[in-house]
N, C-alpha and C positions, 0 to 999 in steps of 0.2 A: 618342951614343944611345941604345946598346944597352943602356950600363951602368945607364941611368935606367930601361928598362925597364922591365931584369933586375930590381931594388927595388922598381919599382912593384910588380911582381907576387910580387915574396918578401911586402912591406909587406900584398898583398889576401891571400896562401895562411895568412901567417899572422895575419892579422885574423882570412878561414871559422875558420881551429881553433880558436880561441879563445873564437869562438863554440860552435860545437858543443861546445865543453868545458863553454857554462854551461847548468846547469839551470833557468834561471828563465829562460824563453824569453817568459814576457809580463805586460808588470806597467804598467797601464791608470791613471792617476787620474781621481780621480771628479772632474768640477768642477764639475761644472752637478748640483745637489742638487732643484733642481725641479722636471727631470728624475723623480722618484720619489714615489712618494704617502706617504713620511713625511711630503716637507716640509711641509705644513701644521699638524702637530703639534711641528717642530719654531720654528716662526715663530710675529711675532708684531709687528703695524703698530700701528709707533707713528711721526705728525706724517705719514701718505701716505708711509711708507718701512717696507720690510721688512727686519726685523731677529731673531738670535738671538734666541728668549726666554734666560731668564740662565741655564737652567739646560742650556743646547745652544750659549752662548758661544765654549765651550772647540772649536767646529769650524771658528772660524777660525784656531788654533794647532794642528792636523795635518793628513797625507793621508794619504786612505783610496786604496785602490789593491784591483783585480782585477785577482788575477793567476795566471799557468795557469806551473808548472813541471814536472818529468818526474820521473819513480818508476817504476825496471822497466821504463823505457823507454815509458810510461805517461802523455800529459799531463793533470796534475792541475789542477780549479782552486781559489781561494781568495780569500782577502778578505788584506789586509796590512792596519796602523794603526800610524804613525810620527809625532813630534812633525817638524816646520818645520824648528825653527831646529834647526841646523849642532849636533853634537853627537857624544856616544860614549856610545847607550846603553844600556844592559840590556834584553836580549829577554823575549817570553811566548809558546809556542806552545799557542793558545786549540783544544780539541779539542770540537767541535760534537757535540752527543747529536742520538735518532734514528737511522732510520736506509731510507737511499732518500730519498726529497724531504721523507719526516718530518724537520719540524728542520734543511734545507739551510739554508748559509746566503743573505741575501738581503746586499744594497747595507748596508739599516739597520743589520743586525749590524754590518758595518764602524765606521761613523758612530755607534755605540751601546756596543755589547758589545764591542769591541774598543774603541773609541777611549774608552773610560771610564780604559781606561787605559791608552792612550800617550799623552791628557794630562798624565798624571803621571810623565811620560818614559820612554815604551819602549821600543820598536821590539813588536810586535804578530801577529804571523804566521796561520793557521787557513786550513785543509783541504778540500774537501768530500767528502774519501777520493773514491774512484777509483768508477766507476760514475756518482757523486750528482754532481747540481749540470757537468751539461754535460763531469765527466772519463769518458776514457775509462776501462776493464778493468770489472772488477763486483769486487762488495762480496763484503765475506767477513767484515763482521760481527766486528768481532777477528783474521780471520788476514793473508793479506799487507797486508792495506788498512792496517794499521800500519807497515809500512814507508815509505804516506805520508805519516807524523806525523815518524818519525825522521830521511826525509829535512828537513825541513824546518833541522834544523838545520846542511844543508850546504849551504842555503839561505840561510840566513842569512849564510853570508858574504857574498852575492854583495851584499849591502844595505846600502849606505849607511847611516853611525853604528846601526851593528850591534853590539851587545861582543859575540859571540858566546862568553867568555871567561865568561860571565854570563847562562845564557838558564835559565830557569824554565818549566812547563806548568805547563798550571792544562785541567780537563776538567770533561762536564757529562754525569749521566748515562750515556751507552752511552760519551759523552768519556771518562768516568772509566774507565771498564774500557780504553778503549787507551791512557788514561793509564798506570792498572798494567801492563802490556801496555812500553808504550812504560821505561818505567824499570830492566829487566828489560834491554831492550836496548840499552841508551845509559850512558857514565861522560856523557856531556852537560850531563848537563842538575841544579842546581845546587838546585831546590829544586821544591815541587811544591803541588797544591791543587785535593782530587779533589771534588765535592757530586752530594750524591743519586745514586751510582754502585752501581750489583750488585756482589757481592764472592766472595756465590759463584750461579751461574748454574742449578747440577743443579738450584735450589730454582725450583720452578718452580708461582710463586702466579697466572703468566694464565699461559692457559693458550692463549688468544689468539698469546704469543710462540712459543710454540714452533711451531703455527698455519704464522703467519704472516711471519716471521720466521725464528728460526733453524733452522726444519725449508729455510727458502726461499729462507738468503744462505749456511750453511756449510759448505762440502763437506762431504761425506762425514755426515752430517749424521747418515743413516735408518743409513748399513751403523756411526759408531764413533759412538753419541749420545755414551755418556759422557765419552767423551776426550774430544772437539772441546767439550765444556760444558768440562772444568775445566780445558784447553786458556787460557777466556777467566776463569776464574775466580781470583782472587787469593789468595785461601781459604788455596790449596791447592797456591801456590809465595810464602810469604814467603817462604822461606828466600833465595829468588834477588833478593827488594830492596834497594837500596845500603844503609849506614846510613849514609854522610854527606849522605842528600836527605831534608829534614827534610819532614813530608808533611801540609797542614793537610786536616781529615776535615774536611765541612760537610755535615748532612741535616736535615731536617724529618721530628718524631714524628709528622708525619699525613702524609707522603707513599704516596697509594696505591699509584703507580708502581714503587715501589722501598723498600722496610718500610725504617726507619730500624734492625734487627738488623741490615742485611748490614754496615754500619760500626761496631759499637759491634760489632758478633763481631770482625772485621779489626781492630782497635781493640785487642784482645783477643791475639791474636795476635800483633800489630808488639809489643804491651811483653813476647811471651815470647822473640823474638827481639831487641828492643832494638832496630826502627826509631827515630829519630827522629821525632816525632806529634805533633799534640793534635786532638785530638775538642774538634766542638763539633755536640750536638741539639738544635736551637729546636722548645723545644714549640707545641703545632700548627698547625708549616707545612708546608705541604704540598709538592712535586717541586722545583721553581724558589725554595725561602724565599720567595716573596713578599713573605708579611709580614712578615718580616725584611730587604728589602734592601737598605737603607741601611747596615742594623748587618754584613748578610753585604761587601759593597762594600765598607766599611771593613778588615774582616778579611781581604782576600783583598789592598789593597792595603797592610796594614800588614805581614801574610807577606813578600811578595814584597818590599819595599822592607827590610827585612832581611837574609833575604839573598841578593838581587840588587843594591840600591843603594846597603843599605850593608856585603855581605860580613859580615855580625858570624858567628862559628864556627858550626859547628856545637852544638848543648848537649850534654853531657858524659852521657851513657847509661848510666855503670858510677853504682853503684847507692853514693852516697855521703849525706854531715854526717853530724851528730850523732846 
């Protein structure tokens, strides 16, 4: 009996140790969409039955989760979407825009924004960033909160069906800034997409961004304004970008929030440093490029399919040809 008790204690201890070592501490499946405000938009009534509208029938093929994980000892919330079918899928880390609760992820983002990618055969994971969406800690708008993005490459190791050798990153607006910074701090990203992002925060054409965001969220902003802004401005450290990660730049040239010159000027720097990139400017499009939504979605999936799903080789950036 003593030996049986000892074995049971050892098993219990080893299980506790394994649990303590996990970074993903919560993974709650969203199983009943009728509880969410978006539900009426997703369904229609036919012959007395409630069915998904044609555009959202893919929701039967994916699972969406609310997640909580550990980053720098803090509990950070986020969302994840992945195919229901068992498989080994490439992954996408999605970086949200906005700051604080403006732009915070909701359950419907899991169904739509993340779900639209997941339905194509991807595990998609996204962070609220520290201090946001019920997460612990304090947001720094591109400071230590970048760690909340970087650690997701480790979180994916704990996700069934996630192929950690094929990870892409996709960021919009502020999320694009987070993506730029992340690319200089990890070698685990194979392809990236950035939309509507600032590449030079030192050019302040919206004063409220300085007074309501930068000065309130960036540590030491008042004492080291230029230094803090340059830390978050990709245009100043293009030499730190990896040359084996193809980057798709998307922008609308009628974007009043972030001028398209941010993408244009960064592309010129990518040219000098031979960073593999593709730049697409959409005429008359706004910050979210809503006027060309279908085309944007096609571009996004084509880029990730090329470099993640199909393992297409990196383009030859050496000058060549006849």
